[in-house]
C-alpha positions in Angstrom: -15.1 -16.5 12.6 -13.4 -16.8 9.2 -13.4 -18.7 6.1 -10.2 -19.4 4.6 -9.6 -19.7 0.9 -6.3 -20.9 -0.4 -5.6 -20.5 -4.2 -2.5 -22.0 -5.8 0.1 -19.5 -6.7 0.7 -20.8 -10.2 -2.8 -19.9 -11.2 -3.4 -16.9 -13.4 -5.0 -13.9 -11.8 -8.3 -14.1 -13.7 -8.9 -17.6 -12.9 -7.9 -17.0 -9.3 -10.4 -14.3 -9.1 -13.3 -16.5 -10.2 -12.1 -19.5 -8.2 -12.4 -17.5 -4.8 -15.9 -16.5 -5.9 -16.8 -20.0 -6.8 -14.9 -21.3 -3.5 -17.1 -19.2 -1.2 -20.4 -20.2 -2.8 -19.2 -23.8 -3.0 -18.1 -23.8 0.8 -21.4 -22.2 1.7 -23.5 -24.7 -0.3 -21.6 -27.7 1.3 -21.9 -26.7 4.8 -25.0 -24.4 4.8 -26.8 -26.8 7.4 -24.1 -26.3 9.9 -23.9 -24.2 12.9 -20.7 -22.6 12.2 -22.1 -21.4 8.9 -25.2 -20.0 10.4 -23.2 -18.2 12.9 -20.6 -16.9 10.1 -23.4 -15.5 8.0 -25.1 -13.8 10.8 -22.1 -12.4 12.7 -19.0 -12.2 10.5 -18.9 -13.0 6.8 -15.1 -12.7 6.9 -12.9 -14.4 4.5 -9.1 -14.7 4.4 -7.8 -15.6 0.6 -4.5 -16.9 0.7 -1.8 -17.6 -2.2 0.0 -21.0 -1.5 2.2 -23.2 -3.0 1.4 -26.9 -4.2 3.1 -28.0 -1.0 1.1 -25.9 1.1 -2.1 -26.8 -0.9 -1.6 -30.5 -0.2 -0.6 -29.9 3.3 -4.0 -28.1 3.9 -5.8 -31.2 2.8 -5.0 -32.8 6.1 -7.4 -30.4 7.9 -11.2 -31.0 8.1 -14.2 -29.4 6.4 -13.0 -28.1 3.0 -14.0 -28.0 -0.9 -11.6 -28.3 -3.5 -12.3 -26.4 -6.7 -11.1 -27.3 -10.3 -10.9 -25.2 -13.4 -12.0 -26.7 -16.7 -10.2 -24.2 -18.9 -6.9 -25.7 -17.0 -7.6 -29.2 -17.8 -9.6 -29.8 -14.5 -6.5 -28.8 -12.4 -7.2 -28.2 -8.7 -7.0 -24.3 -8.3 -8.3 -23.8 -4.6 -9.4 -25.1 -1.4 -11.8 -23.5 0.9 -12.5 -24.2 4.3 -15.9 -24.1 6.4 -15.8 -21.1 8.9 -14.5 -21.6 12.4 -13.2 -19.2 15.4 -10.0 -21.0 15.9 -7.7 -22.0 13.1 -4.6 -24.2 13.3 -1.3 -22.4 13.4 -0.8 -23.7 9.6 -3.2 -21.2 8.5 -1.7 -18.3 10.1 1.7 -18.7 8.4 0.2 -18.4 5.0 0.4 -15.2 3.0 -2.4 -13.1 1.7 -3.2 -13.2 -1.9 -1.6 -10.4 -3.7 -1.9 -9.6 -7.6 1.3 -10.5 -9.2 
């Protein structure tokens, strides 16, 4: 069971780090009463952080159960999207590249 956090590749590294932390907490808070979240906390706590293009970010919005994070220091720009943990992920997520420092 994994939580996916997708961060736009245009976001500066420092903001990306903060966004990943905020995304994890925001996703927990939004879905804390779900069975999936309870199972994730108890058995997994795994996260996958990916670096995505703007196009991939928009495509990700087609899937269910997410939280979008914005950054006030970047004029309220959407910077990341995080998904409720689940066992099985659509193939789209498996094609995304892991986040790497530039």
